[in-house]
C-alpha positions in Angstrom: 7.5 4.3 19.2 5.0 4.2 16.8 5.0 3.8 13.2 3.4 5.0 10.2 3.8 4.5 6.6 0.7 5.3 4.2 0.6 5.6 0.4 -2.5 7.5 -1.2 -3.3 6.9 -5.3 -5.8 8.9 -7.3 -6.0 9.0 -10.4 -8.0 11.8 -11.9 -8.6 11.9 -16.1 -5.8 9.7 -16.5 -3.3 10.6 -14.3 -2.0 9.7 -11.1 -1.0 11.5 -8.4 0.7 9.4 -5.5 1.0 10.9 -1.8 3.7 9.0 0.7 3.2 9.6 4.5 6.0 8.4 6.7 6.4 8.2 10.3 9.6 6.3 12.0 9.7 4.2 9.2 13.3 4.0 7.1 13.1 3.7 3.3 13.7 -0.1 3.6 11.3 -0.3 6.1 9.0 1.2 3.3 10.3 -0.8 0.5 9.1 -4.1 2.8 5.8 -2.8 3.3 5.1 -2.5 -0.2 7.0 -5.4 -1.4 4.0 -7.3 1.2 1.5 -5.2 -0.2 2.2 -6.4 -4.1 2.5 -10.0 -3.1 -0.8 -10.0 -1.7 -2.5 -8.1 -4.3 -1.1 -10.4 -6.8 -1.7 -13.9 -4.7 -5.3 -12.7 -4.6 -5.7 -11.7 -8.5 -3.9 -15.2 -9.2 -7.0 -16.7 -6.7 -9.8 -14.4 -9.1 -10.6 -12.7 -5.9 -13.0 -9.0 -6.4 -11.3 -8.0 -3.2 -7.9 -8.2 -4.1 -6.7 -5.8 -1.3 -7.5 -6.5 2.3 -6.1 -4.7 5.4 -7.2 -2.9 8.0 -7.0 1.4 8.7 -6.3 2.7 12.1 -6.4 6.7 13.1 
């Protein structure tokens, strides 16, 4: 079973629009994935990296 969880943030004139797409992902799994992304962002910020988030996208 394929699982998919995508979050998109769009900032327009200071307003943040958020879109989420889920496929076969429980709310608990979604929260875990968001926590993983947060941890990665914070770790890269602490290392003063400019590319603070890395990942892969597969269509």
